[in-house]
C-alpha positions as CSV (number, residue, x, y, z in Angstrom):
1,M,115.1,138.5,108.3
2,V,113.3,135.3,106.9
3,D,114.1,134.9,103.1
4,R,112.0,133.8,100.6
5,Y,113.2,130.3,100.2
6,T,112.2,129.6,103.7
7,K,108.9,131.1,103.4
8,V,108.1,129.0,100.3
9,I,109.3,125.8,102.2
10,L,107.2,126.7,105.5
11,T,104.0,127.5,103.0
12,V,104.5,124.1,101.6
13,I,104.6,122.5,104.6
14,A,101.5,124.0,106.1
15,V,99.5,123.5,103.2
16,A,100.4,119.7,103.4
17,L,99.4,119.4,107.1
18,V,96.1,121.0,105.9
19,A,95.7,118.7,103.3
20,L,96.4,115.5,105.8
21,A,93.8,117.1,108.3
22,V,91.4,117.6,105.9
23,Q,91.9,114.2,104.6
24,Q,91.1,112.5,108.2
25,A,88.2,114.7,108.6
26,V,86.4,113.7,105.3
27,P,84.4,110.2,105.8
28,S,85.3,107.6,103.3
29,A,82.6,106.0,101.1
30,S,82.2,102.4,100.5
31,A,79.8,100.4,97.9
32,A,77.3,98.0,99.3
33,G,79.0,94.6,98.4
34,S,76.1,92.2,97.6
35,E,73.9,94.7,96.0
36,C,76.1,95.1,93.1
37,K,75.4,93.2,89.9
38,G,78.6,94.1,88.3
39,S,76.4,94.8,85.0
40,Y,77.3,98.1,82.9
41,F,73.4,98.6,82.7
42,D,72.5,98.0,86.5
43,P,75.0,100.3,88.5
44,C,75.6,99.8,92.1
45,W,74.6,102.7,94.3
46,V,77.1,104.1,96.9
47,K,76.2,104.9,100.5
48,I,78.5,107.2,102.6
49,K,77.9,106.1,106.1
50,D,79.5,107.0,109.2
51,N,82.0,104.5,110.7
């Protein structure tokens, strides 16, 4: 019979693996370089693009 400690450890490992898989599936966002003025009153727009 599997004890509670082993179940907790296996659950933590499973959650970590799912988190890594989701992290790889979600695309990263990048800001447009030349369009940003760097001013507080003129914000830069972020576009999410597929690599």
